[in-house]
N, C-alpha and C positions, 0 to 999 in steps of 0.2 A: 167101303170105298176102295177102289183099286188104284194103285199108284202107277202112273205111266212112266216107263223108262225111256230116257232119251238116248238114242243111239248116236255115238260119235262117228261121223263118216271116217272111213278107213284112211283117206288122204289126210284129214285133219288130225287123226290120231297119230299117224306117222310123223306129221310135222311137229306135234307137241312132244313126242318122244325124242325127236331129233334136237329140238330146242333145249329140252331138259338135259340131254346128253352133252350138248355143247357147253351149257352152263356148268355142268359138273366138271368137265375137263378143264375149262377155264379157271374154275375155283381151285382145283387141285394144282394147276400150274402156278397160280398166284401164291398158294401155300408153300410150294417148293421154293419159289423165288424169294419169299419172305424169309424162309429158313436160311437160304444162301446169304441173303443180305445181313441177317443177324450175325452170322459168323464172320463176314468179311468187312463189316463196318469199321471204318478207321484205317483200313489197309490201303496201300497205294496200288492195288490191283483190282481188276474186275473180272472174275472168272466167267467162263463161258458155260452156260447150261445147255447141254444138248438133250433135247427131248427125243427119247428113243421110241419110235413108233412101230416096232416090229409086230407084225400080225394085226395091227390096228388099221381101220379104214381111213381113207384120205379125208373124210369129213372130220375126223378127230383132229387131224393135223391142221385142217382149215380153221377149226375152232381156236386153236392156239395162235395161228397166224393172224386171225382177226383181232386179237388183243396185243399184237405187236411182236410176238415171238418169231424168230427167224432161223434158229439153228436146230436142225433135226437130224437124227441118226437112224440108219437102217443096217441090218445084219446080212441081208440077202440081196444079191445083185438084181435079180429079176424083179423083186418087190420094189426096190428103189427105182428102177427104170420106169416101172408102171406108175408109181406115185408121182415121180418127177414130171411125167407127161401131163398129169391131171392138175397139178398144183402150181401156184404162182412161181414165176421164174426168178424172183429175188430171194427165194429160200436158199439158205446155205446148207447143203447136204453133206453130212459126214458119213463115210462108210466105216463101220466098226466091226464087221464080221470077217471071218476067214475068207481070203481072196486068192483064187488061183490065177496064175499068170494068163491063162487062156481066156479069162473073163475081163482082161484089162481093156480090150477094145470096146466092149459093151459098156462098161462102167464109165469110161472116159467120154462116151457119147453124150452123157448127161451135161447139158450146158452150164448148169449151176452147181456142179460138184465142187465142193469147197476143200475137203480134206479126206484123205485116205489114212485112217489111223492104225492100220494093221500091216504095214510093210515089214517083212521079216526075212527077205532074201534079195540078193542081187538080181535074180531072175525076174522077180515081180517088179522091182524098181525099173529094170530095163524095159519091161513090157509097158508099164505106165508111162515112162518117158517117151517111148516110141509112139504111143497112141495119143498123147497130149500134144496136139498140133500147135504150130507156131502162131496160128491166127487167134489163139485164145487170149483174152484180155489180161490174164495173170498166170503165174506159175501155179502148178498143182501143189498144195500143201500136203506133206506127208509126215506121219509120225512112225517111228520104228517101234514095233511091238516087242516088249521085253517079258519073258516068262519068269517073273519074280518068284513064283511058288515052286517051280521045278516040276510041276505036274505034267505027265505025259499028255493029258487031255487038253492042255493049253498050248496055243501056238506062241511063237516068239523066240527071239534069240536069248542066249544066256546072259545074265547081267554081269557086268565087270569082266567081260571076256574080249579077247582080241577080235572075235567075230563081229561084235557090236561096233568096235572102232572101224573095222574094215568096211562094214556096211554103211556106216555114216560117211566115211570118206568116199565110198563109191557113189552114194547119192549126190554128194556135193561136187565131186570131181567129174563124174561121168554121166550125170543126168541133168543137163542144163534146163530142162523144162519142169523139173521138180524143185520144191523148196523144203529143205529139212527143217521142220518146225519144232520137233521135240520127240518125247518118248511116251509110250502108252503101256499100261498093264491092266490086266483083269484081276489078278490075284486069286487067292484061294477063298473058298466059302467060309472055311473055319476061321480065318483071320477076319473076314468081314463080320462074322457073328460073335466074335470073341468079346467085343466091348472094351478090350484093352488096346494098347498101342499096336497099330497094324504094321507088322514087320514087312509086308509087301510094299507098303507105301514108303517106309523108311529106306528099304533097299532100292526102290526106284529113284528116290531123291539122291541117294549116295551114288548110284550108277550115273545119273545125270551130271552130278557135280564132277565126277571123274572124267566122264566123256568130254564135257565141254572144256575142262582144263587141258585135256590131251589135244583137242582140236585147236585151242589157242596156242599151245606150245608148238604145234606143227604149222602154225601160220595159216590155218584153214579159216576162210571167211564164208559168208553166205549161208548162215544157219541161224535158227532161233528167233526170238523176239526181244528186242532191246538188249542184245548181247547175252541172252540166256535161253537155253532150251526149255520149252514149256513141258508141263506134265499133264497127261490125261489119266486120271485114276479116280475111282469112286463111282458107285452106281446107287440105285434106290436105297439099298440097305445100309450103305456106309459112306454116302457122299459127304455128310457132315464131317466125319473123321478125316476124309480125304482133303476137304477144304482146310481143316485145321492143320493138316500135314503139309499144306502148300500147293495143292492141286490147282492147275489153271483151267482145266476142263473137267466137268463132271457129267456123267451120262446117266440120265434118269428116265426110266420107262414106266415101270409099274406105279411109281409114286405119282405120276401125272395121268397116265391112261388106264390104270387099274390092271388087274391080273390078265394075263394073256391066255387065250384059248388056242392051243396048238392046232395047226392045220393038219388034216388027215392027208397023208401022202397019196 
């Protein structure tokens, strides 16, 4: 007796694969949120989980959106612009990659851009302020990127340095369309994988404390959240350690969307 094989129509097969992928992404997002909740239960703060969708398709982001997630991050300007055009307008987009000042006009064209986490120069701050027009509903949140590891491959200003204070003062005093929200770091891979106390996280906390003390002493207002600069630190491999260290924003990509396949130039 021969067995008849049932062919699944290509369109149906694609739909099933898409449904399975959406369910997978949603489950992984739920798992990450559960881990965040376990660490922060009982604390008087609710950290922001930014789902980093670099190289991932818009349908993956839509899957997270459909279960209520709203904060997403991108590393590349053009990729963010393209995805923002396709996806719902109430998404809060965070830009977390290196940003050149000549790209400020393009990135500020995104109507629901929420935060630029990688400001590291007065030139970039000036360009963002210039292109964030007065008809926007709110100011553009910015974080100053701090190079806590001292690696040449990492962007950001030096911690506990006059350059950092000067940049913070510049954003507050000379960029009325920007709002200085806090500090961000990437940190070194070795610290991330060490399993011990992360010195990059400790240094960013110390830098934050010193910077906000200086701003208060100088009578500078219009910064932070509830009188404190927030911290963005921690990614897929170390976000739990970052939360324990007091991070207000964690940026998780692989943990939600899986490993990335790099695009061929």
